[in-house]
C-alpha positions as a Markdown table, in Angstrom:
| # | Residue | x | y | z |
|---|---|---|---|---|
| 1 | Met | -202.2 | 79.1 | -145.1 |
| 2 | Lys | -200.8 | 79.6 | -148.6 |
| 3 | Arg | -197.9 | 81.6 | -147.1 |
| 4 | Val | -197.1 | 78.9 | -144.6 |
| 5 | Ser | -197.0 | 76.2 | -147.3 |
| 6 | Thr | -194.8 | 78.3 | -149.4 |
| 7 | Ile | -192.3 | 78.8 | -146.6 |
| 8 | Leu | -192.3 | 75.1 | -145.8 |
| 9 | Ala | -191.7 | 74.3 | -149.5 |
| 10 | Val | -188.7 | 76.7 | -149.6 |
| 11 | Met | -187.3 | 75.2 | -146.4 |
| 12 | Leu | -187.6 | 71.6 | -147.7 |
| 13 | Leu | -185.8 | 72.6 | -151.0 |
| 14 | Cys | -182.9 | 74.1 | -149.0 |
| 15 | Val | -182.4 | 71.1 | -146.6 |
| 16 | Pro | -180.6 | 68.8 | -149.2 |
| 17 | Ser | -178.0 | 71.5 | -150.1 |
| 18 | Trp | -177.3 | 72.3 | -146.5 |
| 19 | Thr | -176.9 | 68.6 | -145.7 |
| 20 | Thr | -174.7 | 68.0 | -148.7 |
| 21 | Ala | -172.5 | 71.0 | -147.7 |
| 22 | Gln | -172.1 | 69.7 | -144.2 |
| 23 | Gly | -171.2 | 66.2 | -145.4 |
| 24 | Asp | -168.8 | 67.8 | -147.9 |
| 25 | Ile | -166.9 | 69.3 | -145.0 |
| 26 | Ser | -166.4 | 66.0 | -143.3 |
| 27 | Gln | -165.1 | 64.4 | -146.6 |
| 28 | Lys | -162.7 | 67.3 | -147.2 |
| 29 | Ile | -161.3 | 67.0 | -143.8 |
| 30 | Gln | -160.7 | 63.2 | -144.3 |
| 31 | Glu | -159.0 | 63.9 | -147.6 |
| 32 | Gly | -156.9 | 66.8 | -146.3 |
| 33 | Val | -153.5 | 66.8 | -144.6 |
| 34 | Asp | -153.1 | 67.5 | -140.9 |
| 35 | Ser | -150.8 | 70.4 | -140.1 |
| 36 | Pro | -149.3 | 71.2 | -136.7 |
| 37 | Thr | -149.5 | 75.0 | -137.3 |
| 38 | Leu | -151.1 | 77.6 | -139.5 |
| 39 | Arg | -149.5 | 80.9 | -140.5 |
| 40 | Cys | -152.3 | 83.5 | -140.4 |
| 41 | Pro | -152.0 | 87.2 | -141.2 |
| 42 | Gly | -151.7 | 88.1 | -137.5 |
| 43 | Gly | -149.4 | 85.2 | -136.4 |
| 44 | Ile | -149.0 | 81.5 | -136.1 |
| 45 | Ile | -151.6 | 79.3 | -134.5 |
| 46 | Ser | -151.4 | 75.7 | -133.3 |
| 47 | Glu | -153.5 | 73.1 | -131.6 |
| 48 | Arg | -154.8 | 74.2 | -128.2 |
| 49 | Asn | -155.0 | 77.9 | -129.1 |
| 50 | Ser | -158.2 | 79.4 | -127.8 |
| 51 | Ile | -161.0 | 80.6 | -130.0 |
| 52 | Glu | -160.1 | 84.2 | -129.1 |
| 53 | Glu | -156.5 | 83.6 | -130.1 |
| 54 | Val | -157.5 | 82.1 | -133.4 |
| 55 | Val | -159.8 | 85.1 | -134.2 |
| 56 | Ala | -157.1 | 87.6 | -133.1 |
| 57 | Met | -154.5 | 86.0 | -135.4 |
| 58 | Cys | -156.6 | 84.7 | -138.3 |
| 59 | Gly | -159.6 | 87.0 | -138.3 |
| 60 | Lys | -163.2 | 85.7 | -138.7 |
| 61 | Pro | -163.6 | 82.5 | -140.7 |
| 62 | Ile | -165.4 | 82.4 | -144.1 |
| 63 | Arg | -167.9 | 80.2 | -142.4 |
| 64 | Ile | -168.4 | 77.8 | -139.5 |
| 65 | Ala | -169.9 | 74.4 | -140.1 |
| 66 | Lys | -171.2 | 72.0 | -137.5 |
| 67 | Thr | -171.6 | 68.4 | -138.4 |
| 68 | Ile | -172.3 | 65.1 | -136.6 |
| 69 | Asp | -168.6 | 64.3 | -136.8 |
| 70 | Tyr | -167.6 | 67.8 | -135.6 |
| 71 | Pro | -170.3 | 69.1 | -133.2 |
| 72 | Phe | -168.2 | 72.0 | -131.8 |
| 73 | Gly | -167.7 | 73.3 | -135.3 |
| 74 | Val | -165.2 | 73.5 | -138.2 |
| 75 | Trp | -163.9 | 77.0 | -139.0 |
| 76 | Val | -163.1 | 77.4 | -142.7 |
| 77 | Tyr | -160.3 | 79.8 | -143.8 |
| 78 | His | -159.0 | 80.7 | -147.2 |
| 79 | Phe | -156.3 | 83.4 | -147.4 |
| 80 | Asp | -155.7 | 85.7 | -150.5 |
| 81 | Asp | -154.9 | 83.9 | -153.7 |
| 82 | Ser | -153.7 | 80.7 | -152.1 |
| 83 | Asn | -154.7 | 77.4 | -153.6 |
| 84 | Leu | -155.1 | 75.9 | -150.1 |
| 85 | Ile | -158.1 | 76.0 | -147.8 |
| 86 | Tyr | -157.9 | 75.4 | -144.1 |
| 87 | Tyr | -160.3 | 73.6 | -141.8 |
| 88 | Leu | -159.9 | 74.4 | -138.1 |
| 89 | Val | -161.6 | 71.8 | -136.0 |
| 90 | Met | -162.8 | 73.1 | -132.7 |
| 91 | Ser | -163.3 | 71.2 | -129.5 |
| 92 | Gly | -165.0 | 73.3 | -126.9 |
| 93 | Arg | -163.3 | 76.7 | -126.9 |
| 94 | Lys | -160.0 | 75.3 | -128.2 |
| 95 | Leu | -158.5 | 74.6 | -131.5 |
| 96 | His | -158.3 | 70.8 | -131.8 |
| 97 | Arg | -157.0 | 70.1 | -135.3 |
| 98 | Ile | -155.7 | 72.0 | -138.4 |
| 99 | Val | -156.4 | 70.4 | -141.8 |
| 100 | Glu | -155.3 | 71.9 | -145.1 |
| 101 | Ala | -156.7 | 70.8 | -148.5 |
| 102 | Met | -156.4 | 71.9 | -152.1 |
| 103 | Cys | -158.9 | 74.4 | -153.5 |
| 104 | Trp | -160.8 | 73.2 | -156.5 |
| 105 | Asp | -162.5 | 75.3 | -159.2 |
| 106 | Asp | -166.0 | 74.3 | -158.0 |
| 107 | Asp | -165.2 | 75.0 | -154.3 |
| 108 | Leu | -167.3 | 78.0 | -153.2 |
| 109 | Asp | -165.1 | 78.6 | -150.1 |
| 110 | Cys | -162.1 | 79.3 | -152.4 |
| 111 | Arg | -163.6 | 82.2 | -154.4 |
């Protein structure tokens, strides 16, 4: 019983940071700038590219976040030493929107 309560306590401590991180994505997308295309290491992607095409040209994202605003997921990319971070909003199995935003010193995705 003690083990179960310890696991529940750890889970409850983790929930606020997960929620904050997800809400942070929505805010960053709202503050970012829409871009019609993105130059990735393997080529240029644009809206309506398939998930497979995005992975082939950009590689795997740093992370994938799902929020209430973006239920199909937001793929997060940061390339090399760039001071920009890219949020690829997915809709079904297609790229729906590309948003670029500035990296800040406290942004874990930019490290």
